[in-house]
KEMARTI-878554 format. One record per residue: residue in one letter; z, x, y of N, C-alpha, C, O, CB in turn. Coordinates in Angstrom, 2 decimals. Each point is the difference from the previous one (the first is absolute). Glycine has a CB too. Layout:
BEGIN
<node aa="a" n_pz="Z" n_px="X" n_py="Y" ca_pz="Z" ca_px="X" ca_py="Y" c_pz="Z" c_px="X" c_py="Y" o_pz="Z" o_px="X" o_py="Y" cb_pz="Z" cb_px="X" cb_py="Y"/>
...
END
This chain:
BEGIN
<node aa="x" n_pz="0.00" n_px="0.65" n_py="-1.20" ca_pz="-0.15" ca_px="-0.81" ca_py="1.31" c_pz="0.13" c_px="1.18" c_py="1.16" o_pz="0.70" o_px="1.02" o_py="-0.10" cb_pz="0.45" cb_px="-3.50" cb_py="-0.90"/>
<node aa="x" n_pz="-1.84" n_px="2.16" n_py="1.92" ca_pz="-0.22" ca_px="0.71" ca_py="1.46" c_pz="1.35" c_px="-0.45" c_py="0.97" o_pz="0.97" o_px="-0.69" o_py="-0.32" cb_pz="-3.96" cb_px="0.53" cb_py="0.16"/>
<node aa="x" n_pz="2.70" n_px="0.72" n_py="1.28" ca_pz="1.20" ca_px="-0.04" ca_py="0.86" c_pz="0.18" c_px="-1.35" c_py="0.55" o_pz="-1.05" o_px="-0.61" o_py="-0.21" cb_pz="0.79" cb_px="2.97" cb_py="0.80"/>
<node aa="x" n_pz="1.24" n_px="-3.24" n_py="0.11" ca_pz="-0.12" ca_px="-0.43" ca_py="0.70" c_pz="-0.84" c_px="-0.06" c_py="1.56" o_pz="0.29" o_px="0.73" o_py="0.94" cb_pz="1.32" cb_px="-0.65" cb_py="-2.74"/>
<node aa="x" n_pz="-2.35" n_px="-0.79" n_py="1.81" ca_pz="-0.89" ca_px="0.37" ca_py="1.45" c_pz="0.55" c_px="-1.15" c_py="1.18" o_pz="0.38" o_px="-1.17" o_py="-0.09" cb_pz="-2.95" cb_px="2.08" cb_py="-1.38"/>
<node aa="x" n_pz="2.45" n_px="-0.25" n_py="2.28" ca_pz="0.01" ca_px="-0.64" ca_py="1.35" c_pz="-0.37" c_px="0.11" c_py="1.23" o_pz="-0.27" o_px="1.11" o_py="0.45" cb_pz="1.39" cb_px="-1.34" cb_py="-1.44"/>
<node aa="x" n_pz="-1.22" n_px="-0.95" n_py="1.80" ca_pz="-0.71" ca_px="0.55" ca_py="1.60" c_pz="1.46" c_px="-0.15" c_py="0.65" o_pz="0.98" o_px="-0.40" o_py="-0.62" cb_pz="-3.99" cb_px="-0.70" cb_py="0.94"/>
<node aa="x" n_pz="3.00" n_px="1.53" n_py="1.20" ca_pz="0.69" ca_px="0.01" ca_py="0.67" c_pz="0.17" c_px="-1.38" c_py="1.21" o_pz="-0.82" o_px="-0.17" o_py="0.90" cb_pz="0.42" cb_px="2.73" cb_py="-1.83"/>
<node aa="x" n_pz="1.37" n_px="-3.28" n_py="0.76" ca_pz="-0.08" ca_px="-1.05" ca_py="0.37" c_pz="1.12" c_px="-0.76" c_py="0.70" o_pz="0.36" o_px="-0.97" o_py="-0.66" cb_pz="-1.87" cb_px="1.27" cb_py="-0.94"/>
<node aa="x" n_pz="2.41" n_px="-0.08" n_py="3.18" ca_pz="1.01" ca_px="-0.23" ca_py="0.60" c_pz="0.59" c_px="-1.06" c_py="-0.13" o_pz="-0.70" o_px="-0.97" o_py="0.32" cb_pz="-0.02" cb_px="2.18" cb_py="0.77"/>
<node aa="x" n_pz="2.13" n_px="-1.54" n_py="-1.57" ca_pz="1.13" ca_px="1.25" ca_py="-0.34" c_pz="-0.21" c_px="0.18" c_py="-1.65" o_pz="0.88" o_px="0.48" o_py="-0.72" cb_pz="1.26" cb_px="-1.18" cb_py="2.80"/>
<node aa="x" n_pz="-3.37" n_px="0.27" n_py="-2.55" ca_pz="0.64" ca_px="0.30" ca_py="-1.41" c_pz="-0.25" c_px="1.25" c_py="-0.86" o_pz="0.72" o_px="0.47" o_py="-0.88" cb_pz="-0.85" cb_px="-2.76" cb_py="0.89"/>
<node aa="x" n_pz="-0.48" n_px="2.52" n_py="0.22" ca_pz="-1.10" ca_px="1.71" ca_py="-0.58" c_pz="0.03" c_px="0.49" c_py="1.04" o_pz="-0.42" o_px="-0.89" o_py="0.73" cb_pz="-1.46" cb_px="0.46" cb_py="-2.32"/>
<node aa="x" n_pz="2.10" n_px="1.26" n_py="2.18" ca_pz="0.12" ca_px="1.28" ca_py="1.23" c_pz="0.17" c_px="1.66" c_py="-0.84" o_pz="0.35" o_px="0.31" o_py="-1.14" cb_pz="1.26" cb_px="-2.32" cb_py="3.14"/>
<node aa="x" n_pz="-1.99" n_px="2.71" n_py="-0.95" ca_pz="-0.14" ca_px="1.57" ca_py="-0.49" c_pz="0.75" c_px="0.73" c_py="1.44" o_pz="-0.05" o_px="-0.12" o_py="1.23" cb_pz="-2.70" cb_px="-0.02" cb_py="-2.98"/>
<node aa="x" n_pz="3.36" n_px="0.87" n_py="0.83" ca_pz="0.41" ca_px="1.06" ca_py="1.07" c_pz="-0.97" c_px="1.02" c_py="0.56" o_pz="-0.46" o_px="0.82" o_py="-0.79" cb_pz="2.46" cb_px="-1.05" cb_py="-0.31"/>
<node aa="x" n_pz="-2.26" n_px="0.26" n_py="2.06" ca_pz="-0.78" ca_px="1.27" ca_py="0.21" c_pz="0.28" c_px="1.27" c_py="1.23" o_pz="-0.67" o_px="0.78" o_py="0.68" cb_pz="-0.96" cb_px="-2.60" cb_py="-1.67"/>
<node aa="x" n_pz="3.29" n_px="1.39" n_py="0.71" ca_pz="0.39" ca_px="1.44" ca_py="1.57" c_pz="0.53" c_px="0.81" c_py="-0.58" o_pz="0.41" o_px="0.88" o_py="0.75" cb_pz="0.22" cb_px="-1.93" cb_py="1.28"/>
<node aa="x" n_pz="-0.32" n_px="1.28" n_py="-3.63" ca_pz="0.69" ca_px="0.93" ca_py="-0.89" c_pz="-0.95" c_px="0.61" c_py="-1.54" o_pz="-0.64" o_px="-0.76" o_py="-0.72" cb_pz="3.01" cb_px="-0.77" cb_py="1.82"/>
<node aa="x" n_pz="-2.28" n_px="2.66" n_py="-1.28" ca_pz="-0.58" ca_px="-0.26" ca_py="-1.33" c_pz="0.48" c_px="-0.66" c_py="-1.11" o_pz="0.35" o_px="0.87" o_py="-0.79" cb_pz="-1.08" cb_px="0.74" cb_py="1.44"/>
<node aa="x" n_pz="0.87" n_px="-2.43" n_py="-0.99" ca_pz="0.26" ca_px="-0.98" ca_py="-1.02" c_pz="-1.04" c_px="0.08" c_py="-1.05" o_pz="-1.21" o_px="0.05" o_py="0.26" cb_pz="2.31" cb_px="-1.50" cb_py="1.35"/>
<node aa="x" n_pz="-0.49" n_px="1.47" n_py="-3.03" ca_pz="-0.85" ca_px="-0.11" ca_py="-1.24" c_pz="0.46" c_px="-1.05" c_py="-0.75" o_pz="1.14" o_px="-0.48" o_py="0.02" cb_pz="-1.61" cb_px="2.73" cb_py="-0.12"/>
<node aa="x" n_pz="-0.66" n_px="-2.66" n_py="-0.69" ca_pz="0.20" ca_px="-1.52" ca_py="-1.20" c_pz="0.42" c_px="-0.94" c_py="0.24" o_pz="-0.86" o_px="-0.84" o_py="0.29" cb_pz="1.21" cb_px="1.75" cb_py="-1.61"/>
<node aa="x" n_pz="0.45" n_px="-1.19" n_py="1.35" ca_pz="0.42" ca_px="-1.46" ca_py="0.14" c_pz="1.27" c_px="-0.21" c_py="1.28" o_pz="0.53" o_px="-0.97" o_py="0.54" cb_pz="-1.18" cb_px="0.68" cb_py="-3.47"/>
<node aa="x" n_pz="0.76" n_px="1.72" n_py="3.03" ca_pz="0.83" ca_px="0.08" ca_py="1.50" c_pz="-0.70" c_px="-0.17" c_py="1.43" o_pz="0.63" o_px="0.01" o_py="1.05" cb_pz="0.70" cb_px="1.60" cb_py="-2.35"/>
<node aa="x" n_pz="-3.40" n_px="-1.83" n_py="1.16" ca_pz="-0.26" ca_px="-0.30" ca_py="0.83" c_pz="0.02" c_px="-1.38" c_py="0.60" o_pz="-0.28" o_px="-0.04" o_py="1.20" cb_pz="-0.46" cb_px="1.89" cb_py="-1.86"/>
<node aa="x" n_pz="0.97" n_px="-2.78" n_py="0.18" ca_pz="-0.04" ca_px="-1.52" ca_py="0.07" c_pz="1.55" c_px="-0.35" c_py="0.24" o_pz="0.96" o_px="0.74" o_py="-0.20" cb_pz="-3.16" cb_px="-1.13" cb_py="-1.52"/>
<node aa="x" n_pz="2.20" n_px="-0.72" n_py="2.12" ca_pz="0.88" ca_px="-0.44" ca_py="0.47" c_pz="-0.26" c_px="-1.64" c_py="0.69" o_pz="-0.98" o_px="-0.28" o_py="0.68" cb_pz="1.61" cb_px="2.98" cb_py="-0.58"/>
<node aa="x" n_pz="0.28" n_px="-3.51" n_py="-0.39" ca_pz="0.21" ca_px="-1.35" ca_py="0.59" c_pz="-0.09" c_px="-0.83" c_py="-0.92" o_pz="-0.26" o_px="0.54" o_py="-1.08" cb_pz="-0.49" cb_px="-0.11" cb_py="3.00"/>
<node aa="x" n_pz="0.90" n_px="-1.92" n_py="-1.99" ca_pz="0.16" ca_px="-1.03" ca_py="-0.58" c_pz="-0.18" c_px="0.11" c_py="-1.64" o_pz="0.89" o_px="0.21" o_py="-0.84" cb_pz="-1.55" cb_px="-1.17" cb_py="3.12"/>
<node aa="x" n_pz="-0.50" n_px="0.77" n_py="-2.46" ca_pz="-0.52" ca_px="0.20" ca_py="-1.54" c_pz="0.15" c_px="1.73" c_py="-0.97" o_pz="-0.22" o_px="0.16" o_py="-1.20" cb_pz="-1.73" cb_px="-2.28" cb_py="2.36"/>
<node aa="x" n_pz="2.22" n_px="2.79" n_py="-0.52" ca_pz="-0.08" ca_px="0.94" ca_py="-0.23" c_pz="2.02" c_px="0.03" c_py="-0.39" o_pz="0.37" o_px="0.33" o_py="-1.12" cb_pz="-3.31" cb_px="0.44" cb_py="2.70"/>
<node aa="x" n_pz="3.79" n_px="-1.08" n_py="-0.71" ca_pz="1.46" ca_px="-0.35" ca_py="-0.32" c_pz="0.09" c_px="-0.58" c_py="-1.58" o_pz="0.48" o_px="0.54" o_py="-1.01" cb_pz="-0.02" cb_px="-1.18" cb_py="3.73"/>
<node aa="x" n_pz="-1.08" n_px="-0.63" n_py="-2.53" ca_pz="-0.11" ca_px="-0.83" ca_py="-0.98" c_pz="-0.51" c_px="0.60" c_py="-1.44" o_pz="0.49" o_px="-0.11" o_py="-1.12" cb_pz="-0.80" cb_px="-1.48" cb_py="3.06"/>
<node aa="x" n_pz="-0.60" n_px="2.10" n_py="-1.59" ca_pz="-0.81" ca_px="0.74" ca_py="-1.07" c_pz="1.13" c_px="1.01" c_py="-0.83" o_pz="0.08" o_px="0.11" o_py="-1.23" cb_pz="-2.55" cb_px="-0.14" cb_py="2.87"/>
<node aa="x" n_pz="3.30" n_px="0.73" n_py="-0.61" ca_pz="0.82" ca_px="1.10" ca_py="-0.42" c_pz="1.22" c_px="-0.49" c_py="-0.84" o_pz="0.59" o_px="0.57" o_py="-0.93" cb_pz="-1.34" cb_px="0.70" cb_py="3.01"/>
<node aa="x" n_pz="1.02" n_px="-2.80" n_py="-1.35" ca_pz="0.75" ca_px="-0.55" ca_py="-0.76" c_pz="0.36" c_px="-1.17" c_py="-1.19" o_pz="0.99" o_px="-0.40" o_py="-0.61" cb_pz="-0.97" cb_px="1.52" cb_py="2.40"/>
<node aa="x" n_pz="-1.71" n_px="-1.47" n_py="-1.70" ca_pz="-0.17" ca_px="-0.27" ca_py="-1.47" c_pz="-0.12" c_px="1.11" c_py="-1.38" o_pz="0.28" o_px="-0.06" o_py="-1.20" cb_pz="-1.36" cb_px="-1.76" cb_py="2.63"/>
<node aa="x" n_pz="0.53" n_px="2.80" n_py="-0.54" ca_pz="-0.42" ca_px="1.57" ca_py="-1.55" c_pz="1.80" c_px="0.31" c_py="-0.38" o_pz="0.53" o_px="0.23" o_py="-1.09" cb_pz="-3.47" cb_px="1.90" cb_py="2.53"/>
<node aa="x" n_pz="3.50" n_px="-2.22" n_py="-0.15" ca_pz="1.32" ca_px="0.51" ca_py="-0.28" c_pz="0.93" c_px="-0.89" c_py="-1.15" o_pz="0.64" o_px="0.52" o_py="-0.91" cb_pz="-0.83" cb_px="0.42" cb_py="3.50"/>
<node aa="x" n_pz="0.09" n_px="-2.35" n_py="-2.31" ca_pz="0.62" ca_px="-0.55" ca_py="-0.92" c_pz="-0.83" c_px="-0.53" c_py="-1.43" o_pz="0.81" o_px="-0.23" o_py="-0.90" cb_pz="0.64" cb_px="-0.22" cb_py="3.03"/>
<node aa="x" n_pz="-2.89" n_px="0.20" n_py="-2.54" ca_pz="-0.73" ca_px="0.04" ca_py="-0.47" c_pz="0.37" c_px="1.26" c_py="-0.89" o_pz="0.40" o_px="0.00" o_py="-1.16" cb_pz="-1.71" cb_px="-1.45" cb_py="2.82"/>
<node aa="x" n_pz="1.10" n_px="2.32" n_py="-0.97" ca_pz="0.02" ca_px="1.91" ca_py="-0.53" c_pz="-1.86" c_px="0.10" c_py="-0.44" o_pz="-0.37" o_px="0.27" o_py="-1.14" cb_pz="3.71" cb_px="0.09" cb_py="-0.56"/>
<node aa="x" n_pz="-4.20" n_px="-0.62" n_py="2.73" ca_pz="-1.38" ca_px="0.83" ca_py="-0.20" c_pz="0.17" c_px="0.97" c_py="1.51" o_pz="0.72" o_px="-0.13" o_py="0.99" cb_pz="-2.60" cb_px="-2.08" cb_py="-2.57"/>
<node aa="x" n_pz="0.96" n_px="3.08" n_py="1.22" ca_pz="-0.33" ca_px="1.25" ca_py="1.09" c_pz="-1.34" c_px="-0.60" c_py="0.48" o_pz="-0.62" o_px="-0.69" o_py="-0.80" cb_pz="1.76" cb_px="3.07" cb_py="-0.41"/>
<node aa="x" n_pz="-1.63" n_px="-2.21" n_py="2.43" ca_pz="-1.08" ca_px="0.18" ca_py="0.65" c_pz="-1.03" c_px="0.94" c_py="1.07" o_pz="0.48" o_px="1.00" o_py="0.54" cb_pz="0.74" cb_px="-2.64" cb_py="-1.32"/>
<node aa="x" n_pz="-2.20" n_px="1.38" n_py="0.95" ca_pz="-0.20" ca_px="1.21" ca_py="0.82" c_pz="-0.77" c_px="-0.81" c_py="0.82" o_pz="-0.81" o_px="-0.74" o_py="-0.55" cb_pz="0.91" cb_px="2.94" cb_py="-0.88"/>
<node aa="x" n_pz="0.01" n_px="-2.22" n_py="2.91" ca_pz="-1.14" ca_px="-0.73" ca_py="1.24" c_pz="-0.92" c_px="0.58" c_py="-0.07" o_pz="0.08" o_px="1.04" o_py="-0.67" cb_pz="1.09" cb_px="-1.64" cb_py="2.26"/>
<node aa="x" n_pz="-2.31" n_px="0.31" n_py="-1.05" ca_pz="-1.16" ca_px="0.72" ca_py="0.70" c_pz="-0.53" c_px="-1.31" c_py="0.73" o_pz="0.18" o_px="-1.21" o_py="-0.13" cb_pz="-0.85" cb_px="3.36" cb_py="-1.69"/>
<node aa="x" n_pz="-0.16" n_px="-1.19" n_py="2.74" ca_pz="-0.94" ca_px="-0.92" ca_py="1.30" c_pz="-1.00" c_px="-0.34" c_py="-1.31" o_pz="-0.03" o_px="0.57" o_py="-1.09" cb_pz="0.07" cb_px="0.91" cb_py="4.19"/>
<node aa="x" n_pz="-0.94" n_px="-2.76" n_py="-2.54" ca_pz="-1.16" ca_px="-0.14" ca_py="-0.49" c_pz="-1.08" c_px="0.63" c_py="1.04" o_pz="-0.09" o_px="-0.10" o_py="1.22" cb_pz="1.01" cb_px="-1.96" cb_py="-2.59"/>
<node aa="x" n_pz="-1.74" n_px="2.77" n_py="0.41" ca_pz="-0.66" ca_px="1.07" ca_py="0.76" c_pz="-1.38" c_px="-1.04" c_py="1.57" o_pz="-0.55" o_px="0.17" o_py="1.09" cb_pz="0.87" cb_px="2.05" cb_py="-4.35"/>
<node aa="x" n_pz="-0.15" n_px="-3.07" n_py="2.29" ca_pz="-1.13" ca_px="-0.95" ca_py="1.27" c_pz="1.04" c_px="-0.65" c_py="0.99" o_pz="-0.28" o_px="-0.29" o_py="1.17" cb_pz="-1.89" cb_px="-0.66" cb_py="-2.99"/>
<node aa="x" n_pz="3.35" n_px="0.76" n_py="1.24" ca_pz="0.97" ca_px="-0.42" ca_py="1.20" c_pz="-0.30" c_px="-1.72" c_py="0.15" o_pz="-0.09" o_px="-0.53" o_py="1.10" cb_pz="-0.06" cb_px="3.24" cb_py="0.39"/>
<node aa="x" n_pz="0.00" n_px="-3.49" n_py="-2.81" ca_pz="-0.56" ca_px="-1.49" ca_py="0.49" c_pz="0.82" c_px="-0.32" c_py="-1.07" o_pz="0.65" o_px="0.63" o_py="-0.83" cb_pz="-3.26" cb_px="-0.87" cb_py="1.94"/>
<node aa="x" n_pz="2.36" n_px="-1.00" n_py="-0.83" ca_pz="1.56" ca_px="-0.99" ca_py="-1.55" c_pz="-1.13" c_px="-0.38" c_py="-0.79" o_pz="0.42" o_px="-0.32" o_py="-1.11" cb_pz="2.10" cb_px="-1.40" cb_py="2.45"/>
<node aa="x" n_pz="-4.22" n_px="1.57" n_py="-1.25" ca_pz="-0.53" ca_px="-0.26" ca_py="-1.01" c_pz="-1.66" c_px="-1.19" c_py="0.29" o_pz="0.28" o_px="-1.11" o_py="0.46" cb_pz="2.73" cb_px="1.73" cb_py="-1.60"/>
<node aa="x" n_pz="-3.44" n_px="-0.55" n_py="1.06" ca_pz="-1.02" ca_px="-0.74" ca_py="-0.01" c_pz="-1.60" c_px="-0.16" c_py="-0.62" o_pz="-0.95" o_px="0.73" o_py="0.28" cb_pz="2.57" cb_px="-0.54" cb_py="1.27"/>
<node aa="x" n_pz="-1.64" n_px="-1.45" n_py="-2.56" ca_pz="-1.67" ca_px="0.29" ca_py="-0.72" c_pz="-1.06" c_px="0.25" c_py="1.20" o_pz="0.04" o_px="-0.41" o_py="1.16" cb_pz="0.33" cb_px="-1.44" cb_py="-3.36"/>
<node aa="x" n_pz="-1.47" n_px="2.79" n_py="1.46" ca_pz="-0.51" ca_px="0.14" ca_py="0.95" c_pz="-1.35" c_px="-1.13" c_py="-0.77" o_pz="-0.28" o_px="-0.04" o_py="-1.20" cb_pz="1.51" cb_px="2.83" cb_py="2.48"/>
<node aa="x" n_pz="-1.90" n_px="-3.65" n_py="-0.12" ca_pz="-0.64" ca_px="-1.23" ca_py="-0.96" c_pz="-1.33" c_px="0.72" c_py="-0.41" o_pz="-0.57" o_px="-0.85" o_py="-0.69" cb_pz="1.56" cb_px="-1.54" cb_py="1.99"/>
<node aa="x" n_pz="-1.65" n_px="3.32" n_py="-1.26" ca_pz="-0.83" ca_px="0.86" ca_py="-0.64" c_pz="-0.25" c_px="0.60" c_py="-0.95" o_pz="-1.05" o_px="0.04" o_py="-0.63" cb_pz="1.21" cb_px="-0.10" cb_py="1.91"/>
<node aa="x" n_pz="1.12" n_px="0.75" n_py="-1.53" ca_pz="0.14" ca_px="0.59" ca_py="-0.87" c_pz="1.10" c_px="-0.14" c_py="-1.04" o_pz="0.06" o_px="0.65" o_py="-1.04" cb_pz="-1.23" cb_px="0.38" cb_py="2.54"/>
<node aa="x" n_pz="2.13" n_px="-2.08" n_py="-1.06" ca_pz="1.02" ca_px="-0.25" ca_py="-1.07" c_pz="1.03" c_px="0.97" c_py="-0.51" o_pz="0.59" o_px="-0.01" o_py="-1.08" cb_pz="-2.27" cb_px="-1.28" cb_py="0.54"/>
<node aa="x" n_pz="1.81" n_px="2.31" n_py="1.79" ca_pz="0.91" ca_px="1.35" ca_py="-0.27" c_pz="1.08" c_px="-0.46" c_py="1.03" o_pz="-0.45" o_px="-0.63" o_py="0.96" cb_pz="-1.42" cb_px="2.82" cb_py="-1.60"/>
<node aa="x" n_pz="3.28" n_px="-1.99" n_py="0.60" ca_pz="0.76" ca_px="-0.14" ca_py="0.60" c_pz="0.71" c_px="1.09" c_py="0.66" o_pz="0.07" o_px="1.04" o_py="-0.65" cb_pz="-0.30" cb_px="-2.75" cb_py="-0.57"/>
<node aa="x" n_pz="0.71" n_px="1.71" n_py="2.22" ca_pz="0.21" ca_px="1.10" ca_py="0.67" c_pz="1.91" c_px="-0.24" c_py="0.56" o_pz="0.69" o_px="-0.99" o_py="-0.24" cb_pz="-3.96" cb_px="1.32" cb_py="1.00"/>
<node aa="x" n_pz="3.55" n_px="0.54" n_py="-0.22" ca_pz="1.51" ca_px="0.03" ca_py="0.33" c_pz="0.85" c_px="-0.01" c_py="-1.20" o_pz="-0.23" o_px="0.66" o_py="-1.02" cb_pz="-0.21" cb_px="-1.84" cb_py="3.09"/>
<node aa="x" n_pz="1.66" n_px="0.21" n_py="-1.85" ca_pz="1.50" ca_px="0.62" ca_py="-0.84" c_pz="-0.95" c_px="-0.48" c_py="-1.42" o_pz="-0.03" o_px="0.83" o_py="-0.90" cb_pz="3.09" cb_px="-1.45" cb_py="2.69"/>
<node aa="x" n_pz="-3.89" n_px="-0.76" n_py="-2.02" ca_pz="-0.43" ca_px="-0.61" ca_py="-0.62" c_pz="-0.63" c_px="1.20" c_py="-0.81" o_pz="0.55" o_px="0.56" o_py="-0.95" cb_pz="-0.54" cb_px="-2.79" cb_py="2.37"/>
<node aa="x" n_pz="-1.31" n_px="2.55" n_py="-0.89" ca_pz="-0.31" ca_px="1.24" ca_py="-0.93" c_pz="0.61" c_px="0.79" c_py="-0.17" o_pz="-0.58" o_px="0.49" o_py="-0.97" cb_pz="-0.83" cb_px="-0.64" cb_py="1.30"/>
<node aa="x" n_pz="2.51" n_px="0.96" n_py="-0.09" ca_pz="0.72" ca_px="0.86" ca_py="-0.94" c_pz="0.90" c_px="-0.68" c_py="-0.74" o_pz="0.66" o_px="0.90" o_py="-0.51" cb_pz="-0.89" cb_px="0.81" cb_py="1.85"/>
<node aa="x" n_pz="0.87" n_px="-3.23" n_py="-1.89" ca_pz="1.12" ca_px="-0.38" ca_py="-0.34" c_pz="-0.97" c_px="-0.09" c_py="-1.50" o_pz="0.38" o_px="0.26" o_py="-1.14" cb_pz="1.45" cb_px="-1.50" cb_py="3.53"/>
<node aa="x" n_pz="-3.24" n_px="0.76" n_py="-1.95" ca_pz="-0.94" ca_px="-0.49" ca_py="-1.04" c_pz="-0.80" c_px="1.49" c_py="-1.02" o_pz="-0.67" o_px="-0.07" o_py="-1.03" cb_pz="0.18" cb_px="-2.43" cb_py="3.06"/>
<node aa="x" n_pz="0.94" n_px="3.79" n_py="-1.18" ca_pz="-0.50" ca_px="1.07" ca_py="-0.53" c_pz="0.91" c_px="0.40" c_py="-1.07" o_pz="-0.22" o_px="0.62" o_py="-1.04" cb_pz="-0.94" cb_px="-0.04" cb_py="3.07"/>
<node aa="x" n_pz="1.96" n_px="-0.93" n_py="-1.66" ca_pz="2.00" ca_px="0.64" ca_py="-0.43" c_pz="0.15" c_px="-0.87" c_py="-1.01" o_pz="0.60" o_px="0.65" o_py="-0.86" cb_pz="0.90" cb_px="-0.09" cb_py="3.23"/>
<node aa="x" n_pz="-1.69" n_px="-1.66" n_py="-2.79" ca_pz="0.57" ca_px="-1.32" ca_py="-1.20" c_pz="-0.28" c_px="0.75" c_py="-1.48" o_pz="0.26" o_px="-0.58" o_py="-1.05" cb_pz="-1.16" cb_px="-2.02" cb_py="2.63"/>
END
């Protein structure tokens, strides 16, 4: 399974820019806090990465291909 993917969306997922953060520490916000709490409670680990094209996902009507988070999730299922 691939890493969870994210787009930046204030106040849910934001990124630290002022310091050299690495890994999951780069991200903060409501969804990041929620994911951390669920992972701790349920007992799983995860790695957050930004979606390369920074989109949520839409299907191209001509090619039928998805982009954004939807594409990344489909690739890693």
